[in-house]
Each structure stands twice: as C-alpha cells, then as structure tokens.
ZAVOTOR-889555 format. One line per 2 residues: their letters; for each residue x, y, z of N, C-alpha, C. Coordinates in Angstrom, 3 decimals, padded with zeros to 6 digits. Example, Ala and Ser with C-alpha at 12.3 -4.5 7.8 and 13.67 -1.06 7.14 Angstrom:
AS	013.190,-005.690,007.800,012.300,-004.500,007.800,013.200,-003.300,007.800 ~ 012.850,-002.250,007.080,013.670,-001.060,007.140,012.900,000.030,007.870
***
This chain:
ML	114.515,081.229,054.435,113.092,081.219,054.049,112.000,081.446,055.075 ~ 111.801,081.123,056.299,110.866,081.078,056.806,110.974,082.171,057.836
VS	112.532,083.308,057.865,112.158,084.403,058.669,111.715,085.320,057.360 ~ 111.554,085.303,056.038,111.318,085.690,054.962,109.659,086.079,054.775
LL	109.362,084.559,055.070,107.535,084.597,055.192,107.445,085.446,056.610 ~ 107.707,085.052,057.556,107.841,085.694,058.715,107.777,087.200,058.777
RR	108.431,087.320,057.810,109.037,089.329,057.800,107.611,089.650,056.874 ~ 107.217,088.836,055.987,106.114,089.849,054.831,104.533,089.411,055.902
LV	104.519,088.164,056.486,103.806,088.162,057.226,103.508,089.376,057.964 ~ 103.896,089.620,058.928,104.122,090.861,060.027,104.062,092.148,059.249
VS	104.794,092.219,057.845,104.449,093.508,057.476,102.939,093.470,056.513 ~ 102.408,092.543,056.189,101.174,092.427,055.316,100.345,093.084,056.560
TH	100.326,091.883,057.403,099.350,092.279,058.892,099.372,093.436,059.798 ~ 100.469,094.500,059.183,100.473,096.007,059.950,100.840,095.650,061.583
LM	101.626,094.726,061.657,102.659,094.185,063.191,103.565,095.425,063.207 ~ 104.136,095.956,062.437,105.412,096.750,061.958,105.245,097.599,063.131
PG	106.024,097.417,064.081,105.432,099.221,064.759,105.818,100.707,063.645 ~ 105.389,101.546,064.317,105.288,103.169,063.155,106.918,103.562,064.008
SL	107.570,103.487,064.909,108.297,104.256,064.722,109.829,103.521,064.656 ~ 110.914,104.182,064.379,112.165,103.609,063.983,112.741,102.701,065.370
EA	112.073,103.653,066.392,112.818,103.436,067.721,112.271,101.830,068.244 ~ 111.137,101.827,067.629,110.674,100.596,068.187,110.820,099.754,066.996
RA	110.716,099.839,065.584,111.358,098.868,064.666,112.189,098.147,065.268 ~ 113.387,099.491,065.557,114.583,098.598,065.927,114.469,097.514,067.182
RF	113.753,098.017,067.630,113.810,096.713,068.864,112.973,095.694,068.792 ~ 111.935,095.754,067.503,111.414,094.569,067.426,112.004,093.627,066.611
KR	113.332,093.990,065.766,114.217,093.788,064.915,115.170,093.015,065.445 ~ 115.522,093.725,066.797,116.547,093.208,067.667,116.276,092.172,068.836
LF	114.559,091.816,068.749,114.037,090.968,069.586,114.333,089.742,068.346 ~ 113.396,090.286,067.229,113.351,088.976,065.889,114.414,088.414,065.224
YG	115.221,089.098,065.221,116.571,088.725,064.739,117.849,088.265,065.321 ~ 117.554,088.902,066.562,118.601,088.957,067.701,120.037,090.516,067.944
GL	120.511,089.866,068.319,121.817,091.222,068.144,122.531,091.334,067.043 ~ 123.102,092.697,067.023,124.139,092.425,065.735,125.220,092.241,065.851
SP	126.302,091.240,065.294,127.627,091.200,065.250,128.354,092.182,065.150 ~ 129.443,092.499,065.825,129.840,093.355,065.378,130.909,093.016,064.188
LP	131.474,094.553,063.126,132.482,094.437,062.374,133.614,094.540,062.377 ~ 134.461,093.846,061.458,136.006,093.845,061.975,136.266,095.438,061.605
AQ	137.639,095.368,061.489,138.133,097.153,060.944,138.841,096.836,059.734 ~ 138.455,095.523,059.214,139.767,095.741,058.127,138.465,094.126,057.783
VT	138.103,094.035,056.140,138.256,092.896,055.749,139.596,092.150,055.041 ~ 139.626,090.754,055.408,140.055,090.102,055.234,140.391,089.040,054.065
DD	140.608,088.309,053.357,140.728,087.320,052.410,140.361,085.925,052.781 ~ 140.688,085.578,054.217,139.987,084.455,055.126,138.843,084.373,055.673
MA	138.390,085.688,055.412,136.993,086.013,056.045,135.757,084.969,055.757 ~ 135.990,084.565,054.407,134.875,084.128,053.941,135.316,082.785,052.616
AY	134.358,081.792,052.318,135.400,081.353,050.921,134.883,081.671,050.033 ~ 135.789,081.201,048.612,135.726,081.987,048.217,135.216,081.111,047.489
CP	134.504,081.740,046.050,133.032,081.144,045.226,133.630,081.710,044.024 ~ 133.807,081.458,043.042,134.812,081.817,041.702,133.402,081.977,040.871
LM	133.428,083.692,040.315,132.481,084.699,039.395,131.897,083.527,039.139 ~ 130.786,083.841,038.016,129.659,083.267,036.936,129.127,084.141,036.333
PI	129.536,084.047,034.902,128.655,085.164,034.196,127.179,084.369,034.158 ~ 126.065,085.729,034.401,125.506,085.960,034.261,124.332,086.260,032.658
DG	123.584,085.755,032.415,122.173,086.398,031.128,121.622,087.657,031.520 ~ 122.151,088.642,030.887,121.522,089.885,031.262,120.237,090.270,030.654
ER	119.885,089.315,029.583,118.266,088.693,028.692,117.078,088.433,029.768 ~ 117.847,087.898,030.982,116.489,086.649,031.960,116.675,087.279,033.164
PT	115.559,086.825,034.313,115.783,087.146,035.304,116.706,086.332,035.557 ~ 117.458,087.009,037.368,118.138,085.795,038.329,118.425,086.170,039.248
HD	117.865,084.736,039.939,116.534,084.603,041.265,117.693,083.979,041.994 ~ 118.974,083.002,041.656,119.750,081.868,041.681,120.494,082.804,042.675
FK	120.612,084.298,042.633,122.085,084.619,043.312,121.652,085.964,044.385 ~ 122.055,086.336,045.201,122.110,087.298,046.180,122.901,088.313,046.455
IL	124.248,088.088,045.820,124.930,088.942,045.393,125.634,089.634,044.476 ~ 125.599,090.402,043.520,125.704,090.409,041.770,127.216,091.294,041.601
YC	128.368,091.035,041.150,128.973,092.412,041.046,129.348,092.363,039.784 ~ 129.894,093.264,039.650,129.998,094.018,038.193,131.597,095.131,038.260
AA	131.354,095.077,037.306,132.971,095.655,036.536,132.535,096.330,035.747 ~ 133.112,097.806,035.422,132.488,099.266,034.466,133.966,100.111,034.196
NL	133.866,100.534,033.193,134.949,102.051,032.806,134.167,102.798,032.488 ~ 134.775,103.199,033.200,134.401,105.040,032.478,134.769,105.149,030.974
A	133.843,105.804,030.429,133.710,105.834,028.745,134.325,107.692,028.581
***
C-alpha cells in the first residue's frame, strides 16, 4: 500500500522520468532488481488457494488475480 501511494505521488507530481531507459533505472532503484523467472512453473511454487465465485453485478476490490473459464460457442 505504501509503494502504491508513493508511486501515485511520483506520477502526480511529474517526477517520473520521460524516457523509457530513465524510467527503468528509476524503477530498479525504487523497487529493486528483478527476480529471475524459472524455466518451468510447478505446483509447489505457491500456496494453493481455492477458487471462489464472485458476483459479476458488483465491483470486486478484494482480489488481485481473477481466473476465468470460457468455451467457444
């Protein structure tokens, strides 16, 4: 939450650099280095959280990742 607040402050005060290279340096300084991604995703990489249905008729602010299953008609 603090990082989000600081990011909004930097953007609203126009302190974010204009060029992509300068932005990348700024983000690396602010967020730290990137973690290398493994070549393959495995089941034991994260804790399992059961899927929960949500109501599509109201805003959903409690979730960061939404999964959707669909079929082509």
